[in-house]
PQR file of N, CA, C, O and H, with PARSE charges and radii, in Angstrom:
ATOM      1  N   MET A   1      13.073 -67.057 -10.378 -0.4000 1.5000
ATOM      2  CA  MET A   1      11.624 -67.066 -10.345 -0.0000 2.0000
ATOM      3  C   MET A   1      11.122 -65.775 -11.000  0.5500 1.7000
ATOM      4  O   MET A   1      11.748 -64.720 -10.891 -0.5500 1.4000
ATOM      5  N   MET A   2      10.002 -65.883 -11.670 -0.4000 1.5000
ATOM      6  CA  MET A   2       9.430 -64.732 -12.354 -0.0000 2.0000
ATOM      7  C   MET A   2       8.230 -64.206 -11.573  0.5500 1.7000
ATOM      8  O   MET A   2       7.484 -64.964 -10.952 -0.5500 1.4000
ATOM      9  H   MET A   2       9.494 -66.739 -11.759  0.4000 1.0000
ATOM     10  N   ALA A   3       8.069 -62.902 -11.622 -0.4000 1.5000
ATOM     11  CA  ALA A   3       6.943 -62.245 -10.961 -0.0000 2.0000
ATOM     12  C   ALA A   3       6.241 -61.368 -11.989  0.5500 1.7000
ATOM     13  O   ALA A   3       6.798 -61.054 -13.041 -0.5500 1.4000
ATOM     14  H   ALA A   3       8.675 -62.286 -12.126  0.4000 1.0000
ATOM     15  N   ILE A   4       5.020 -60.982 -11.671 -0.4000 1.5000
ATOM     16  CA  ILE A   4       4.258 -60.075 -12.538 -0.0000 2.0000
ATOM     17  C   ILE A   4       4.204 -58.706 -11.861  0.5500 1.7000
ATOM     18  O   ILE A   4       3.780 -58.586 -10.711 -0.5500 1.4000
ATOM     19  H   ILE A   4       4.568 -61.238 -10.816  0.4000 1.0000
ATOM     20  N   ASP A   5       4.636 -57.690 -12.581 -0.4000 1.5000
ATOM     21  CA  ASP A   5       4.541 -56.311 -12.087 -0.0000 2.0000
ATOM     22  C   ASP A   5       3.052 -56.021 -11.891  0.5500 1.7000
ATOM     23  O   ASP A   5       2.289 -56.075 -12.856 -0.5500 1.4000
ATOM     24  H   ASP A   5       4.981 -57.788 -13.514  0.4000 1.0000
ATOM     25  N   PRO A   6       2.618 -55.712 -10.651 -0.5600 1.5000
ATOM     26  CA  PRO A   6       1.179 -55.513 -10.415  0.2800 2.0000
ATOM     27  C   PRO A   6       0.605 -54.279 -11.096  0.5500 1.7000
ATOM     28  O   PRO A   6      -0.614 -54.164 -11.227 -0.5500 1.4000
ATOM     29  N   VAL A   7       1.451 -53.360 -11.529 -0.4000 1.5000
ATOM     30  CA  VAL A   7       0.960 -52.128 -12.154 -0.0000 2.0000
ATOM     31  C   VAL A   7       0.761 -52.313 -13.660  0.5500 1.7000
ATOM     32  O   VAL A   7      -0.331 -52.074 -14.175 -0.5500 1.4000
ATOM     33  H   VAL A   7       2.441 -53.454 -11.422  0.4000 1.0000
ATOM     34  N   CYS A   8       1.814 -52.736 -14.368 -0.4000 1.5000
ATOM     35  CA  CYS A   8       1.732 -52.829 -15.833 -0.0000 2.0000
ATOM     36  C   CYS A   8       1.610 -54.255 -16.346  0.5500 1.7000
ATOM     37  O   CYS A   8       1.434 -54.472 -17.544 -0.5500 1.4000
ATOM     38  H   CYS A   8       2.701 -52.930 -13.950  0.4000 1.0000
ATOM     39  N   LYS A   9       1.703 -55.236 -15.438 -0.4000 1.5000
ATOM     40  CA  LYS A   9       1.549 -56.662 -15.753 -0.0000 2.0000
ATOM     41  C   LYS A   9       2.711 -57.256 -16.550  0.5500 1.7000
ATOM     42  O   LYS A   9       2.579 -58.351 -17.096 -0.5500 1.4000
ATOM     43  H   LYS A   9       1.847 -55.059 -14.464  0.4000 1.0000
ATOM     44  N   MET A  10       3.842 -56.559 -16.626 -0.4000 1.5000
ATOM     45  CA  MET A  10       5.023 -57.130 -17.280 -0.0000 2.0000
ATOM     46  C   MET A  10       5.615 -58.232 -16.424  0.5500 1.7000
ATOM     47  O   MET A  10       5.452 -58.232 -15.203 -0.5500 1.4000
ATOM     48  H   MET A  10       3.949 -55.669 -16.181  0.4000 1.0000
ATOM     49  N   VAL A  11       6.300 -59.169 -17.057 -0.4000 1.5000
ATOM     50  CA  VAL A  11       6.995 -60.233 -16.340 -0.0000 2.0000
ATOM     51  C   VAL A  11       8.351 -59.687 -15.893  0.5500 1.7000
ATOM     52  O   VAL A  11       9.090 -59.097 -16.681 -0.5500 1.4000
ATOM     53  H   VAL A  11       6.432 -59.168 -18.048  0.4000 1.0000
ATOM     54  N   VAL A  12       8.662 -59.898 -14.607 -0.4000 1.5000
ATOM     55  CA  VAL A  12       9.905 -59.382 -14.021 -0.0000 2.0000
ATOM     56  C   VAL A  12      10.668 -60.545 -13.390  0.5500 1.7000
ATOM     57  O   VAL A  12      10.096 -61.348 -12.653 -0.5500 1.4000
ATOM     58  H   VAL A  12       8.062 -60.378 -13.967  0.4000 1.0000
ATOM     59  N   ASP A  13      11.960 -60.624 -13.684 -0.4000 1.5000
ATOM     60  CA  ASP A  13      12.817 -61.645 -13.079 -0.0000 2.0000
ATOM     61  C   ASP A  13      13.159 -61.191 -11.662  0.5500 1.7000
ATOM     62  O   ASP A  13      13.836 -60.179 -11.482 -0.5500 1.4000
ATOM     63  H   ASP A  13      12.425 -59.972 -14.283  0.4000 1.0000
ATOM     64  N   GLU A  14      12.695 -61.931 -10.656 -0.4000 1.5000
ATOM     65  CA  GLU A  14      12.909 -61.544  -9.262 -0.0000 2.0000
ATOM     66  C   GLU A  14      14.395 -61.411  -8.929  0.5500 1.7000
ATOM     67  O   GLU A  14      14.772 -60.548  -8.136 -0.5500 1.4000
ATOM     68  H   GLU A  14      12.144 -62.753 -10.802  0.4000 1.0000
ATOM     69  N   ALA A  15      15.233 -62.241  -9.518 -0.4000 1.5000
ATOM     70  CA  ALA A  15      16.665 -62.218  -9.221 -0.0000 2.0000
ATOM     71  C   ALA A  15      17.348 -60.960  -9.754  0.5500 1.7000
ATOM     72  O   ALA A  15      18.379 -60.542  -9.227 -0.5500 1.4000
ATOM     73  H   ALA A  15      14.927 -62.941 -10.162  0.4000 1.0000
ATOM     74  N   LYS A  16      16.775 -60.356 -10.797 -0.4000 1.5000
ATOM     75  CA  LYS A  16      17.392 -59.186 -11.422 -0.0000 2.0000
ATOM     76  C   LYS A  16      16.612 -57.890 -11.167  0.5500 1.7000
ATOM     77  O   LYS A  16      17.036 -56.815 -11.592 -0.5500 1.4000
ATOM     78  H   LYS A  16      15.938 -60.696 -11.225  0.4000 1.0000
ATOM     79  N   ALA A  17      15.497 -57.991 -10.487 -0.4000 1.5000
ATOM     80  CA  ALA A  17      14.636 -56.816 -10.273 -0.0000 2.0000
ATOM     81  C   ALA A  17      15.353 -55.745  -9.475  0.5500 1.7000
ATOM     82  O   ALA A  17      15.945 -56.028  -8.433 -0.5500 1.4000
ATOM     83  H   ALA A  17      15.152 -58.864 -10.142  0.4000 1.0000
ATOM     84  N   ARG A  18      15.301 -54.525  -9.958 -0.4000 1.5000
ATOM     85  CA  ARG A  18      15.909 -53.390  -9.263 -0.0000 2.0000
ATOM     86  C   ARG A  18      14.879 -52.611  -8.455  0.5500 1.7000
ATOM     87  O   ARG A  18      15.243 -51.816  -7.588 -0.5500 1.4000
ATOM     88  H   ARG A  18      14.820 -54.295 -10.804  0.4000 1.0000
ATOM     89  N   PHE A  19      13.610 -52.832  -8.730 -0.4000 1.5000
ATOM     90  CA  PHE A  19      12.551 -52.075  -8.068 -0.0000 2.0000
ATOM     91  C   PHE A  19      11.635 -53.047  -7.329  0.5500 1.7000
ATOM     92  O   PHE A  19      10.864 -53.787  -7.940 -0.5500 1.4000
ATOM     93  H   PHE A  19      13.314 -53.477  -9.434  0.4000 1.0000
ATOM     94  N   ILE A  20      11.739 -53.027  -6.002 -0.4000 1.5000
ATOM     95  CA  ILE A  20      10.999 -53.960  -5.154 -0.0000 2.0000
ATOM     96  C   ILE A  20      10.336 -53.176  -4.032  0.5500 1.7000
ATOM     97  O   ILE A  20      10.910 -52.232  -3.488 -0.5500 1.4000
ATOM     98  H   ILE A  20      12.365 -52.426  -5.505  0.4000 1.0000
ATOM     99  N   SER A  21       9.124 -53.580  -3.697 -0.4000 1.5000
ATOM    100  CA  SER A  21       8.408 -52.948  -2.605 -0.0000 2.0000
ATOM    101  C   SER A  21       7.781 -54.042  -1.750  0.5500 1.7000
ATOM    102  O   SER A  21       7.423 -55.108  -2.251 -0.5500 1.4000
ATOM    103  H   SER A  21       8.658 -54.346  -4.138  0.4000 1.0000
ATOM    104  N   GLU A  22       7.654 -53.770  -0.465 -0.4000 1.5000
ATOM    105  CA  GLU A  22       6.973 -54.712   0.425 -0.0000 2.0000
ATOM    106  C   GLU A  22       5.674 -54.083   0.885  0.5500 1.7000
ATOM    107  O   GLU A  22       5.616 -52.899   1.217 -0.5500 1.4000
ATOM    108  H   GLU A  22       7.945 -52.904  -0.057  0.4000 1.0000
ATOM    109  N   TYR A  23       4.628 -54.907   0.896 -0.4000 1.5000
ATOM    110  CA  TYR A  23       3.326 -54.443   1.347 -0.0000 2.0000
ATOM    111  C   TYR A  23       2.638 -55.599   2.048  0.5500 1.7000
ATOM    112  O   TYR A  23       2.464 -56.671   1.468 -0.5500 1.4000
ATOM    113  H   TYR A  23       4.675 -55.869   0.625  0.4000 1.0000
ATOM    114  N   ARG A  24       2.250 -55.381   3.290 -0.4000 1.5000
ATOM    115  CA  ARG A  24       1.589 -56.401   4.106 -0.0000 2.0000
ATOM    116  C   ARG A  24       2.353 -57.724   4.121  0.5500 1.7000
ATOM    117  O   ARG A  24       1.756 -58.796   4.030 -0.5500 1.4000
ATOM    118  H   ARG A  24       2.392 -54.510   3.761  0.4000 1.0000
ATOM    119  N   GLY A  25       3.673 -57.636   4.235 -0.4000 1.5000
ATOM    120  CA  GLY A  25       4.503 -58.829   4.348 -0.0000 2.0000
ATOM    121  C   GLY A  25       4.817 -59.532   3.035  0.5500 1.7000
ATOM    122  O   GLY A  25       5.508 -60.551   3.033 -0.5500 1.4000
ATOM    123  H   GLY A  25       4.157 -56.765   4.309  0.4000 1.0000
ATOM    124  N   GLU A  26       4.327 -59.013   1.930 -0.4000 1.5000
ATOM    125  CA  GLU A  26       4.594 -59.600   0.613 -0.0000 2.0000
ATOM    126  C   GLU A  26       5.527 -58.689  -0.175  0.5500 1.7000
ATOM    127  O   GLU A  26       5.456 -57.465  -0.059 -0.5500 1.4000
ATOM    128  H   GLU A  26       3.766 -58.185   1.931  0.4000 1.0000
ATOM    129  N   LYS A  27       6.401 -59.291  -0.975 -0.4000 1.5000
ATOM    130  CA  LYS A  27       7.277 -58.513  -1.848 -0.0000 2.0000
ATOM    131  C   LYS A  27       6.643 -58.420  -3.228  0.5500 1.7000
ATOM    132  O   LYS A  27       6.087 -59.394  -3.738 -0.5500 1.4000
ATOM    133  H   LYS A  27       6.459 -60.284  -1.069  0.4000 1.0000
ATOM    134  N   TYR A  28       6.734 -57.238  -3.823 -0.4000 1.5000
ATOM    135  CA  TYR A  28       6.234 -57.001  -5.174 -0.0000 2.0000
ATOM    136  C   TYR A  28       7.390 -56.462  -6.007  0.5500 1.7000
ATOM    137  O   TYR A  28       8.186 -55.648  -5.540 -0.5500 1.4000
ATOM    138  H   TYR A  28       7.186 -56.448  -3.409  0.4000 1.0000
ATOM    139  N   TYR A  29       7.466 -56.930  -7.246 -0.4000 1.5000
ATOM    140  CA  TYR A  29       8.581 -56.603  -8.134 -0.0000 2.0000
ATOM    141  C   TYR A  29       8.071 -55.768  -9.299  0.5500 1.7000
ATOM    142  O   TYR A  29       6.990 -56.013  -9.835 -0.5500 1.4000
ATOM    143  H   TYR A  29       6.820 -57.592  -7.626  0.4000 1.0000
ATOM    144  N   PHE A  30       8.877 -54.768  -9.684 -0.4000 1.5000
ATOM    145  CA  PHE A  30       8.456 -53.819 -10.714 -0.0000 2.0000
ATOM    146  C   PHE A  30       9.490 -53.697 -11.826  0.5500 1.7000
ATOM    147  O   PHE A  30      10.685 -53.890 -11.603 -0.5500 1.4000
ATOM    148  H   PHE A  30       9.755 -54.569  -9.248  0.4000 1.0000
ATOM    149  N   CYS A  31       9.019 -53.378 -13.017 -0.4000 1.5000
ATOM    150  CA  CYS A  31       9.901 -53.242 -14.172 -0.0000 2.0000
ATOM    151  C   CYS A  31      10.589 -51.876 -14.204  0.5500 1.7000
ATOM    152  O   CYS A  31      11.653 -51.731 -14.806 -0.5500 1.4000
ATOM    153  H   CYS A  31       8.048 -53.221 -13.198  0.4000 1.0000
ATOM    154  N   ALA A  32       9.991 -50.887 -13.565 -0.4000 1.5000
ATOM    155  CA  ALA A  32      10.513 -49.521 -13.646 -0.0000 2.0000
ATOM    156  C   ALA A  32      10.140 -48.731 -12.390  0.5500 1.7000
ATOM    157  O   ALA A  32       9.206 -49.099 -11.678 -0.5500 1.4000
ATOM    158  H   ALA A  32       9.126 -51.005 -13.077  0.4000 1.0000
ATOM    159  N   PRO A  33      10.870 -47.648 -12.120 -0.5600 1.5000
ATOM    160  CA  PRO A  33      10.570 -46.862 -10.919  0.2800 2.0000
ATOM    161  C   PRO A  33       9.177 -46.237 -10.931  0.5500 1.7000
ATOM    162  O   PRO A  33       8.583 -46.039  -9.871 -0.5500 1.4000
ATOM    163  N   GLY A  34       8.656 -45.926 -12.104 -0.4000 1.5000
ATOM    164  CA  GLY A  34       7.317 -45.342 -12.184 -0.0000 2.0000
ATOM    165  C   GLY A  34       6.243 -46.306 -11.706  0.5500 1.7000
ATOM    166  O   GLY A  34       5.286 -45.900 -11.047 -0.5500 1.4000
ATOM    167  H   GLY A  34       9.139 -46.087 -12.964  0.4000 1.0000
ATOM    168  N   CYS A  35       6.399 -47.583 -12.037 -0.4000 1.5000
ATOM    169  CA  CYS A  35       5.435 -48.596 -11.583 -0.0000 2.0000
ATOM    170  C   CYS A  35       5.526 -48.756 -10.072  0.5500 1.7000
ATOM    171  O   CYS A  35       4.502 -48.862  -9.398 -0.5500 1.4000
ATOM    172  H   CYS A  35       7.176 -47.913 -12.573  0.4000 1.0000
ATOM    173  N   LYS A  36       6.736 -48.776  -9.537 -0.4000 1.5000
ATOM    174  CA  LYS A  36       6.929 -48.905  -8.090 -0.0000 2.0000
ATOM    175  C   LYS A  36       6.289 -47.724  -7.370  0.5500 1.7000
ATOM    176  O   LYS A  36       5.614 -47.901  -6.356 -0.5500 1.4000
ATOM    177  H   LYS A  36       7.569 -48.690 -10.085  0.4000 1.0000
ATOM    178  N   LYS A  37       6.502 -46.527  -7.890 -0.4000 1.5000
ATOM    179  CA  LYS A  37       5.958 -45.317  -7.276 -0.0000 2.0000
ATOM    180  C   LYS A  37       4.425 -45.327  -7.308  0.5500 1.7000
ATOM    181  O   LYS A  37       3.781 -44.969  -6.322 -0.5500 1.4000
ATOM    182  H   LYS A  37       7.050 -46.383  -8.714  0.4000 1.0000
ATOM    183  N   ALA A  38       3.848 -45.731  -8.424 -0.4000 1.5000
ATOM    184  CA  ALA A  38       2.383 -45.792  -8.541 -0.0000 2.0000
ATOM    185  C   ALA A  38       1.813 -46.794  -7.543  0.5500 1.7000
ATOM    186  O   ALA A  38       0.797 -46.528  -6.901 -0.5500 1.4000
ATOM    187  H   ALA A  38       4.371 -46.022  -9.226  0.4000 1.0000
ATOM    188  N   PHE A  39       2.470 -47.946  -7.416 -0.4000 1.5000
ATOM    189  CA  PHE A  39       2.015 -48.968  -6.478 -0.0000 2.0000
ATOM    190  C   PHE A  39       2.075 -48.455  -5.049  0.5500 1.7000
ATOM    191  O   PHE A  39       1.123 -48.614  -4.285 -0.5500 1.4000
ATOM    192  H   PHE A  39       3.295 -48.162  -7.938  0.4000 1.0000
ATOM    193  N   GLU A  40       3.194 -47.840  -4.691 -0.4000 1.5000
ATOM    194  CA  GLU A  40       3.365 -47.371  -3.313 -0.0000 2.0000
ATOM    195  C   GLU A  40       2.404 -46.247  -2.952  0.5500 1.7000
ATOM    196  O   GLU A  40       2.071 -46.065  -1.781 -0.5500 1.4000
ATOM    197  H   GLU A  40       3.967 -47.711  -5.311  0.4000 1.0000
ATOM    198  N   LYS A  41       1.961 -45.500  -3.942 -0.4000 1.5000
ATOM    199  CA  LYS A  41       1.004 -44.417  -3.698 -0.0000 2.0000
ATOM    200  C   LYS A  41      -0.369 -44.972  -3.325  0.5500 1.7000
ATOM    201  O   LYS A  41      -1.067 -44.405  -2.484 -0.5500 1.4000
ATOM    202  H   LYS A  41       2.231 -45.648  -4.894  0.4000 1.0000
ATOM    203  N   ASN A  42      -0.759 -46.111  -3.969 -0.4000 1.5000
ATOM    204  CA  ASN A  42      -2.073 -46.700  -3.715 -0.0000 2.0000
ATOM    205  C   ASN A  42      -2.030 -48.206  -3.995  0.5500 1.7000
ATOM    206  O   ASN A  42      -2.570 -48.650  -5.009 -0.5500 1.4000
ATOM    207  H   ASN A  42      -0.192 -46.572  -4.651  0.4000 1.0000
ATOM    208  N   PRO A  43      -1.401 -49.001  -3.120 -0.5600 1.5000
ATOM    209  CA  PRO A  43      -1.239 -50.442  -3.375  0.2800 2.0000
ATOM    210  C   PRO A  43      -2.543 -51.194  -3.584  0.5500 1.7000
ATOM    211  O   PRO A  43      -2.611 -52.084  -4.432 -0.5500 1.4000
ATOM    212  N   GLU A  44      -3.568 -50.856  -2.835 -0.4000 1.5000
ATOM    213  CA  GLU A  44      -4.840 -51.588  -2.929 -0.0000 2.0000
ATOM    214  C   GLU A  44      -5.460 -51.476  -4.318  0.5500 1.7000
ATOM    215  O   GLU A  44      -6.220 -52.351  -4.735 -0.5500 1.4000
ATOM    216  H   GLU A  44      -3.513 -50.133  -2.147  0.4000 1.0000
ATOM    217  N   ASN A  45      -5.140 -50.416  -5.022 -0.4000 1.5000
ATOM    218  CA  ASN A  45      -5.651 -50.207  -6.375 -0.0000 2.0000
ATOM    219  C   ASN A  45      -5.127 -51.267  -7.347  0.5500 1.7000
ATOM    220  O   ASN A  45      -5.764 -51.542  -8.364 -0.5500 1.4000
ATOM    221  H   ASN A  45      -4.522 -49.706  -4.683  0.4000 1.0000
ATOM    222  N   TYR A  46      -3.976 -51.860  -7.043 -0.4000 1.5000
ATOM    223  CA  TYR A  46      -3.326 -52.809  -7.955 -0.0000 2.0000
ATOM    224  C   TYR A  46      -3.406 -54.254  -7.493  0.5500 1.7000
ATOM    225  O   TYR A  46      -2.935 -55.150  -8.194 -0.5500 1.4000
ATOM    226  H   TYR A  46      -3.458 -51.637  -6.217  0.4000 1.0000
ATOM    227  N   LEU A  47      -3.991 -54.499  -6.336 -0.4000 1.5000
ATOM    228  CA  LEU A  47      -4.057 -55.865  -5.827 -0.0000 2.0000
ATOM    229  C   LEU A  47      -5.446 -56.458  -5.955  0.5500 1.7000
ATOM    230  O   LEU A  47      -5.664 -57.607  -5.569 -0.5500 1.4000
ATOM    231  H   LEU A  47      -4.374 -53.771  -5.766  0.4000 1.0000
TER
END
């Protein structure tokens, strides 16, 4: 299944994603550690 990185909007393969974060019971997938870090700093900004 494919997901959209909420920070940079890249398409990420959930099965191969190395950067994953959970927020309010939902999993979010990221293309790079910088996107994950930005999301975790202020998740509401990207949702």
